[in-house]
C-alpha positions in Angstrom: 17.2 -4.4 6.5 19.7 -2.8 4.4 19.2 -3.2 0.5 21.7 -5.3 -1.0 22.4 -4.0 -4.7 23.7 -7.1 -5.7 20.2 -8.9 -5.3 18.9 -8.3 -8.8 15.9 -10.0 -10.8 18.3 -13.0 -11.9 19.7 -13.8 -8.3 16.2 -13.0 -6.6 14.3 -15.6 -9.5 17.3 -18.2 -8.6 16.5 -17.8 -4.8 12.8 -18.4 -5.5 13.7 -21.2 -7.7 10.2 -22.9 -8.3 8.4 -21.7 -5.4 5.5 -19.6 -6.7 4.9 -18.1 -3.1 8.6 -17.3 -2.7 8.6 -15.5 -6.6 5.8 -13.4 -5.5 7.0 -12.3 -2.3 10.2 -11.4 -3.9 8.6 -9.5 -6.5 6.8 -7.5 -3.8 10.2 -6.6 -2.0 11.7 -5.6 -5.5 9.1 -3.4 -6.3 9.1 -1.7 -3.0 13.1 -1.9 -2.6 12.4 -3.5 0.8 15.5 -5.1 1.8 16.7 -5.6 -1.7 17.5 -2.6 -4.4 14.3 -0.7 -5.6 13.8 -2.2 -9.2 10.0 -2.0 -10.2 10.9 -3.4 -13.3 12.6 -6.4 -11.9 9.9 -6.9 -9.5 7.7 -7.3 -12.5 10.1 -10.1 -13.9 9.6 -11.6 -10.9 5.6 -11.6 -10.7 5.6 -12.9 -14.3 7.7 -15.7 -13.2 5.3 -16.2 -10.1 2.3 -16.4 -12.5 4.1 -18.9 -14.6 4.6 -21.1 -11.7 0.6 -20.7 -11.1 0.4 -18.0 -8.4 -3.1 -17.0 -8.5 -2.5 -13.5 -7.3 0.4 -13.0 -9.4 -1.6 -14.0 -12.1 -4.6 -11.8 -11.7 -2.6 -8.7 -10.4 -0.2 -9.0 -13.5 -3.2 -8.8 -15.8 -4.2 -5.5 -14.2 -0.7 -3.9 -14.1 0.1 -4.9 -17.7 -3.3 -3.5 -18.7 -2.0 0.1 -17.3 0.7 0.5 -19.9 4.3 1.1 -19.6 5.7 1.0 -16.4 7.8 4.3 -16.8 4.1 6.3 -17.4 2.9 5.0 -14.3 5.6 6.1 -12.1 6.0 9.3 -14.0 5.0 12.4 -11.8 1.0 13.2 -11.7 -0.3 16.7 -11.8 -1.9 17.9 -9.2 -3.8 21.2 -8.1 -3.8 23.1 -4.9 -7.2 23.5 -3.6 -6.4 25.1 0.1 -3.3 26.5 1.5 -4.2 25.6 5.0 -4.9 22.8 5.5 -2.5 22.2 2.7 -4.8 20.2 0.4 -4.0 19.1 -3.3 -6.3 17.0 -5.8 -5.1 14.7 -8.6 -7.8 14.1 -10.8 -7.6 10.7 -12.9 -4.8 9.7 -10.8 -5.7 5.8 -11.2 -7.3 3.8 -13.9 -10.9 2.5 -13.4 -9.2 -1.0 -13.5 -7.4 -0.5 -10.4 -10.5 0.9 -8.6 -12.2 -2.2 -9.4 -9.3 -4.3 -8.5 -9.0 -2.9 -5.1 -12.8 -3.1 -4.3 -12.8 -6.6 -5.5 -9.8 -7.3 -3.3 -11.3 -5.7 -0.1 -15.1 -6.8 -0.4 -14.0 -10.2 1.5 -11.9 -8.9 4.1 -13.8 -5.8 5.5 -14.2 -5.7 9.1 -15.3 -2.7 11.7 -12.8 0.2 11.2 -10.8 0.9 14.1 -9.0 4.1 15.9 -6.0 4.7 17.7 -6.7 4.5 21.6 -4.9 7.9 22.7 -4.3 6.3 26.2 -2.5 3.0 25.2 -1.9 3.3 21.4 -3.7 0.2 20.6 -6.9 -0.1 17.9 -10.1 -0.1 19.3 -13.7 0.5 17.9 -15.2 3.8 18.8 -18.5 5.2 17.8 -16.6 8.1 16.3 -16.0 5.6 13.3 -18.7 3.3 12.1 -17.3 2.5 8.6 -15.8 -0.9 7.5 -12.1 -1.3 6.4 -9.8 -3.8 4.6 -6.3 -3.7 6.0 -3.3 -5.0 3.5 -0.3 -5.9 5.7 2.7 -7.0 3.6 1.7 -10.6 3.7 -1.5 -9.9 1.9 0.0 -7.1 -0.5 -0.4 -7.2 -4.3 1.7 -5.6 -7.2 -1.3 -3.3 -8.1 -1.3 -1.9 -4.5 2.7 -1.7 -4.3 2.9 0.3 -7.4 0.1 2.6 -6.3 1.9 3.0 -3.2 4.9 4.1 -5.4 2.8 6.6 -7.1 1.3 8.2 -4.0 5.0 8.5 -2.3 5.9 10.4 -5.7 2.8 12.6 -5.5 3.5 13.4 -1.9 7.2 13.6 -2.3 7.4 11.2 0.7 9.2 7.9 1.3 7.1 4.8 0.5 9.3 3.4 3.5 7.0 5.2 5.9 3.6 4.3 4.6 1.5 2.5 6.8 -0.5 -0.5 5.3 -2.8 0.1 2.6 -6.7 0.3 4.0 -9.5 0.1 1.6 -12.8 1.7 3.3 -16.3 1.2 2.7 -19.1 3.7 4.1 -22.4 2.3 3.9 -25.5 4.9 4.0 -25.1 6.6 7.7 -21.8 5.1 8.2 -19.2 7.8 8.9 -15.5 8.6 10.3 -16.7 12.1 12.5 -14.5 14.8 13.1 -10.9 13.8 13.7 -7.2 14.6 13.0 -5.0 12.0 11.7 -1.8 12.9 13.2 -0.6 11.3 16.3 -0.6 13.6 19.4 2.5 14.0 21.3 0.7 15.1 24.4 -1.2 11.4 24.6 0.5 8.7 26.3 -0.6 6.1 23.8 0.9 8.0 20.9 4.4 8.9 22.1 6.0 5.4 22.0 4.5 4.8 18.6 5.6 8.3 17.4 9.4 7.4 18.7 9.4 4.1 16.7 7.9 4.9 13.6 7.4 8.7 13.2 4.7 11.3 12.6 2.0 10.8 10.2 3.0 13.7 7.8 0.4 13.3 5.2 -2.9 11.5 4.1 -3.8 10.4 0.6 -7.6 9.1 -0.1 -8.4 7.6 -3.7 -11.8 7.5 -4.6 -12.9 3.8 -5.8 -16.3 4.6 -7.1 -18.7 7.4 -7.4 -22.2 6.0 -7.8 -23.4 7.2 -4.4 -24.7 10.4 -3.0 -23.2 12.3 0.1 -20.1 11.0 1.5 -17.8 14.2 1.2 -14.7 14.6 3.0 -15.0 17.6 5.0 -12.5 19.9 6.6 -13.5 22.2 9.4 -11.2 24.8 8.7 -12.5 26.7 5.8 -15.6 24.3 5.6 -14.7 22.6 2.3 -16.2 19.4 1.2 -14.6 17.5 -1.2 -16.3 14.7 -3.5 -14.1 13.2 -6.3 -14.8 10.8 -9.0 -13.5 7.2 -9.1 -10.0 7.4 -9.9 -9.1 10.9 -8.5 -7.3 11.4 -5.5 -6.8 13.6 -2.5 -3.7 14.6 -0.6 -3.3 16.6 2.4 -0.5 17.6 5.0 -1.1 16.7 8.4 1.7 18.9 10.1 2.8 22.2 9.4 5.9 23.0 7.4 8.1 23.0 10.5 6.5 19.6 11.2 4.2 20.4 14.1 0.8 18.7 14.2 -1.8 21.0 12.3 -5.3 21.7 14.1 -6.7 22.9 10.9 -6.5 19.3 9.4 -9.4 18.4 11.4 -11.9 16.7 9.3 -14.7 14.3 8.5 -15.8 11.4 6.1 -19.2 12.3 5.9 -22.1 9.8 5.4 -23.4 8.6 2.0 -27.2 9.4 1.9 -27.5 6.8 -0.9 -25.5 4.2 -2.4 -22.1 2.8 -1.0 -18.7 5.0 -0.8 -15.4 3.0 -1.5 -12.1 4.6 -1.0 -8.3 3.8 -0.3 -6.6 5.4 2.7 -2.9 5.5 2.9 -1.5 7.4 5.8 2.2 8.3 5.4 4.5 8.9 7.8 7.9 10.4 8.2 10.4 7.7 10.0 12.6 8.9 12.6 16.2 9.1 11.9 18.0 5.8 12.6 
């Protein structure tokens, strides 16, 4: 859908009328620039309208967003440090506030299901012993403004378009649960990945945000170089799954190691570079 710059907050509010769900949905679309002009500030106005109309998710997410401070500061570039050349890995300390971590865990708690992997033969999701953790996936109908603004912040950190992002996933690892050694890119040689790649593009980058730190073990480990990363709640790690010329990078083979005590919670965001249209 092509964005129409004429669809500003006033016009969208008129379109929503007194429908709380419509106002909430249009708020998210405005903040993402999906089908309408990219306008996070206008999206917040629509979110307030949805809250006034009694939309519970709009009201609760608005309280979190407003506590984060000015929107301009939230969308400003975040500092990050390079911790590895290959794989190309960045760490951004204090990437999100504790309130965001708490919000994401609370929203995910009742939605957790066994996490799946892509079947390299068919491309379909399936359960596999390589991945034993739980996941809560938030497609657009289930999204909220906190997630939308976080995706925008991740996109700006990565320098990649939000339009290429897969749905937000919040992951929980209990003691002994892991995501064994794997890569995040899609293999063009796998029959189940070719059509997916042609339609949606390659998984160019992966971003993880630690949502808690009251556990032991559970590092994100890279095979090349042997690095193990364990952030504080609110820190983010970002890495490129491809080389600078766009080829899948085997040096990104990594694992989510199992916690040895407590539960590990992280947000996972895969970022694709969509093919040209």
